[in-house]
C-alpha positions in Angstrom: -64.4 -58.8 -66.8 -64.7 -56.3 -63.9 -61.6 -54.3 -63.1 -60.2 -54.4 -59.5 -59.9 -50.8 -58.2 -58.0 -49.9 -55.1 -59.4 -46.7 -53.6 -56.6 -45.3 -51.5 -57.5 -42.9 -48.6 -56.2 -41.6 -45.3 -52.7 -40.3 -45.5 -50.2 -38.6 -43.1 -51.6 -35.1 -42.9 -54.2 -33.1 -40.9 -56.6 -33.9 -43.8 -56.8 -37.6 -42.9 -60.4 -37.6 -41.8 -61.6 -35.7 -44.9 -59.7 -38.1 -47.1 -61.4 -41.1 -45.5 -64.8 -39.5 -46.2 -63.8 -38.8 -49.8 -62.6 -42.4 -50.3 -65.8 -43.8 -48.8 -67.9 -41.7 -51.2 -66.0 -43.0 -54.1 -66.5 -46.6 -52.8 -70.2 -45.9 -52.4 -70.9 -44.4 -55.8 -68.5 -46.4 -58.1 -70.3 -48.6 -60.5 -70.2 -52.1 -59.0 -71.3 -53.7 -62.3 -68.1 -52.5 -64.0 -65.6 -52.3 -61.1 -64.8 -54.3 -57.9 -63.7 -51.6 -55.5 -61.4 -52.2 -52.5 -60.9 -49.6 -49.7 -57.2 -49.3 -48.9 -56.2 -47.2 -45.9 -52.7 -45.7 -46.2 -51.4 -44.6 -42.8 -48.0 -43.9 -41.4 -48.1 -47.1 -39.3 -49.9 -49.4 -41.7 -51.3 -50.0 -45.2 -54.4 -52.2 -45.0 -57.4 -53.3 -47.1 -60.6 -52.8 -45.1 -63.4 -55.3 -46.1 -67.2 -55.1 -45.8 -67.0 -56.4 -42.2 -64.4 -53.7 -41.3 -61.7 -56.4 -41.0 -58.2 -55.3 -41.9 -55.9 -57.2 -44.3 -52.3 -56.2 -44.7 -51.1 -54.7 -48.1 -47.9 -56.2 -49.6 -45.9 -53.1 -50.4 -43.6 -55.0 -52.8 -46.3 -55.2 -55.4 -49.3 -53.5 -53.8 -51.4 -56.6 -53.5 -53.6 -58.1 -50.8 -54.2 -61.7 -49.8 -57.9 -62.5 -49.1 -58.9 -66.1 -48.1 -55.5 -67.4 -49.4 -56.0 -65.7 -52.8 -53.7 -62.8 -53.9 -55.6 -59.8 -55.3 -53.8 -57.4 -57.7 -55.3 -54.1 -58.9 -55.9 -52.8 -62.4 -56.1 -49.2 -61.3 -55.7 -47.1 -58.2 -58.2 -44.3 -57.4 -56.3 -41.7 -55.4 -58.5 -40.0 -52.7 -55.6 -39.0 -50.4 -55.5 -35.3 -49.6 -52.1 -34.1 -48.5 -49.0 -36.3 -48.1 -48.4 -39.0 -49.5 -51.2 -38.8 -52.0 -51.0 -35.2 -53.2 -47.2 -34.6 -53.0 -46.1 -37.2 -55.6 -44.9 -40.0 -53.3 -47.8 -42.4 -54.1 -47.7 -41.4 -57.8 -44.0 -42.3 -58.0 -44.6 -45.6 -56.2 -47.3 -46.6 -58.6 -45.3 -45.5 -61.6 -42.5 -47.8 -60.5 -45.0 -50.7 -60.1 -46.6 -49.8 -63.5 -50.1 -49.6 -61.9 -52.3 -46.9 -63.5 -53.6 -44.3 -61.0 -56.2 -41.5 -61.3 -54.3 -38.4 -60.3 -51.6 -36.5 -62.0 -48.0 -37.7 -62.4 -45.5 -37.5 -59.6 -43.7 -34.4 -60.8 -46.9 -32.4 -61.2 -48.2 -33.6 -57.8 -45.0 -32.5 -56.1 -44.9 -29.1 -57.9 -48.5 -28.2 -57.3 -48.3 -29.2 -53.6 -45.6 -26.6 -53.2 -47.5 -23.3 -53.4 -44.3 -21.2 -53.8 -42.8 -23.4 -56.6 -46.1 -23.6 -58.5 -46.7 -19.8 -58.6 -43.0 -19.3 -59.6 -43.3 -21.8 -62.5 -46.5 -20.2 -63.7 -45.3 -16.5 -63.5 -43.4 -16.5 -66.9 -46.6 -17.7 -68.5 -48.5 -14.6 -67.4 -50.4 -16.2 -64.5 -50.8 -13.4 -61.9 -50.4 -14.1 -58.2 -50.4 -11.9 -55.0 -47.1 -10.3 -53.9 -45.5 -12.8 -51.5 -42.7 -13.3 -49.0 -41.0 -16.6 -48.2 -39.7 -18.1 -44.9 -38.0 -21.4 -44.1 -37.8 -22.8 -40.6 -34.7 -21.2 -38.9 -34.7 -18.1 -41.1 -34.4 -14.7 -39.3 -37.9 -13.1 -39.2 -37.8 -9.4 -40.2 -41.4 -8.2 -39.5 -40.7 -4.8 -41.1 -39.4 -6.4 -44.3 -42.5 -8.6 -44.5 -44.9 -5.8 -44.0 -43.0 -3.7 -46.6 -43.3 -6.5 -49.2 -46.9 -7.6 -48.7 -48.6 -4.9 -46.7 -51.4 -5.4 -44.2 -53.6 -7.3 -43.8 -51.8 -10.4 -45.2 -52.1 -14.1 -45.1 -49.5 -16.4 -43.5 -49.7 -19.9 -44.9 -48.0 -23.2 -44.6 -46.4 -23.7 -48.0 -47.1 -27.5 -48.3 -50.4 -28.0 -46.6 -54.0 -28.1 -47.7 -57.5 -27.5 -46.5 -56.6 -24.2 -44.7 -54.5 -25.8 -42.0 -51.7 -23.5 -40.8 -53.3 -20.4 -42.3 -53.9 -17.0 -40.5 -55.1 -13.6 -41.6 -52.9 -10.9 -40.0 -54.0 -7.3 -39.5 -51.2 -6.0 -37.3 -47.4 -6.4 -37.4 -47.7 -7.6 -33.7 -49.7 -10.6 -34.9 -47.1 -11.9 -37.3 -45.0 -14.0 -34.9 -48.0 -16.0 -33.7 -49.2 -16.6 -37.2 -45.8 -17.8 -38.3 -45.6 -20.2 -35.4 -49.0 -21.5 -36.3 -47.9 -22.1 -39.9 -44.7 -23.9 -38.8 -46.9 -26.5 -37.0 -47.9 -27.7 -40.5 -44.7 -27.2 -42.5 -41.1 -26.0 -42.4 -41.8 -23.6 -45.2 -44.1 -20.6 -45.2 -45.6 -18.3 -47.8 -46.8 -14.9 -46.7 -49.1 -13.2 -49.2 -50.7 -9.8 -49.7 -54.5 -9.7 -49.0 -56.4 -9.5 -52.3 -59.8 -7.9 -51.9 -62.2 -9.4 -54.4 -64.5 -12.3 -55.2 -63.0 -15.8 -54.6 -63.8 -18.6 -57.0 -62.9 -22.2 -57.4 -62.5 -23.8 -60.8 -62.5 -27.5 -61.4 -60.7 -28.9 -64.5 -60.9 -32.6 -65.3 -60.1 -35.0 -68.2 -63.5 -36.3 -69.4 -64.1 -38.5 -72.4 -60.5 -37.8 -73.5 -60.9 -34.0 -73.4 -59.9 -31.3 -71.0 -63.2 -30.1 -69.4 -63.6 -26.9 -67.3 -66.5 -27.4 -64.8 -68.9 -24.7 -63.8 -67.3 -22.1 -61.5 -68.0 -21.9 -57.8 -68.1 -18.6 -55.9 -66.8 -18.9 -52.3 -68.7 -16.8 -49.7 -67.3 -17.4 -46.2 -69.1 -16.5 -43.0 -65.7 -16.3 -41.4 -63.0 -13.8 -42.1 -61.7 -16.0 -44.9 -62.2 -19.5 -46.4 -60.6 -21.3 -43.4 -61.2 -24.9 -42.2 -64.4 -24.1 -40.4 -65.8 -22.4 -43.6 -64.6 -25.2 -45.8 -65.8 -28.2 -43.8 -68.1 -27.1 -41.0 -70.7 -25.2 -42.9 -69.4 -21.7 -42.3 -69.5 -20.8 -45.9 -71.8 -20.6 -48.9 -70.6 -22.1 -52.2 -72.5 -20.7 -55.2 -72.3 -22.7 -58.4 -72.4 -21.2 -61.0 -70.6 -18.2 -59.6 -72.3 -14.8 -59.6 -69.7 -13.1 -61.8 -69.8 -11.4 -65.2 -69.5 -13.5 -68.4 -66.2 -11.6 -69.1 -64.9 -12.7 -65.7 -66.1 -16.3 -66.1 -64.4 -16.5 -69.5 -61.1 -15.1 -68.3 -60.9 -17.5 -65.2 -62.1 -20.5 -67.3 -59.4 -19.8 -69.8 -56.7 -19.3 -67.2 -57.6 -22.5 -65.3 -57.5 -24.5 -68.5 -54.2 -22.8 -69.5 -52.6 -23.7 -66.2 -53.9 -27.3 -66.5 -52.4 -27.6 -70.0 -49.1 -25.8 -69.2 -48.5 -28.3 -66.3 -49.4 -31.3 -68.5 -52.0 -32.3 -65.9 -54.1 -35.4 -65.7 -57.0 -36.4 -63.5 -58.9 -33.8 -61.4 -57.7 -30.4 -60.4 -59.4 -27.6 -58.5 -57.7 -24.2 -58.6 -58.6 -21.1 -56.5 -58.6 -17.6 -57.8 -59.4 -14.1 -56.5 -60.6 -11.4 -58.8 -59.0 -8.0 -58.6 -60.3 -5.4 -61.1 -61.7 -8.3 -63.2 -58.3 -10.0 -63.3 -58.1 -13.5 -61.7 -55.1 -13.9 -59.4 -54.2 -17.6 -58.8 -53.8 -18.8 -55.2 -53.2 -22.5 -55.5 -54.1 -25.8 -57.2 -55.3 -29.0 -55.6 -54.8 -32.2 -57.5 -56.7 -34.5 -55.2 -59.6 -32.3 -54.2 -62.3 -33.3 -51.8 -64.8 -35.8 -53.2 -67.5 -35.9 -50.5 -71.0 -35.2 -51.6 -70.6 -31.7 -50.1 -67.2 -31.0 -51.8 -66.8 -28.3 -54.4 -65.7 -30.5 -57.4 -68.6 -32.9 -57.1 -71.0 -29.9 -56.8 -69.5 -28.5 -60.0 -69.9 -31.9 -61.8 -73.5 -32.1 -60.7 -74.3 -28.6 -62.2 -72.5 -29.8 -65.4 -74.9 -32.8 -65.5 -72.2 -35.3 -64.5 -73.2 -37.8 -61.7 -70.8 -38.9 -59.0 -70.8 -42.4 -60.6 -69.9 -40.9 -64.0 -67.3 -38.5 -62.5 -65.5 -41.4 -60.7 -65.7 -43.8 -63.6 -64.3 -41.1 -66.0 -61.2 -40.8 -63.8 -60.6 -44.6 -64.0 -61.3 -44.7 -67.7 -58.7 -41.9 -68.3 -56.1 -43.6 -66.1 -56.5 -46.9 -68.0 -56.6 -45.2 -71.5 
């Protein structure tokens, strides 16, 4: 009997449109002979099932069911394609755990931890995972520009702590640019992380559960036409993503091992995509995404393709692991 799969997409963040694209790709490529997929839009103002005719049907949040033609439909598994809140910060994961509905991403604690860049890097530090020198600010804190420059140097990156897809991020070259960059980051989050600029090759490493094993996908090198891997570079064609990355075998081995180590330390499930920058052949970790982009142009699907895994197989594997 075919399994009913709810593909959740949308969300509350600036990444809403990218999430809708990801969710629709999952809907398109999921094996319809094995699964009956349902597109579920999760927005601040409504949760709805969107049918083939683009008609909306309200979702009952008490048990996450939908009523279609008088029949109540329940789901065997949820495929999480929400980038940002509430799909990547643990809220949806906790909700589905309470309802005892399997879902394809990591558990709620891991989602919440990895969504918070500052907390993630702090947790990994005792395990020997290197990260750039950083300075933290919370909304309302006194801003001491001299202290910031003394700690992280120039240039530096000012980032929203809990936001993805390069929203709220600026590269700062002069102390005089700090205040505007901080204001920009506060548009996305009330917490900020300011990091030293690391000059080296940037790579992205996907790690997934596949056939019951932790699998590290081929490494992608990020070459941005812009000053850094910002939103334009990521989603509007202003970058070149090279898979496999043009790095030495020694570098490839070290970053593969580190990405897998982080995945295992955190007791991860589902997909993850972690970003690193090499400095003197040592990979420094920037962040981890637990619901990475799943459009046909996105990095994780590119990596899977190079590994010989089709989109259909990639999406089916996530459901199989969730139901295991």
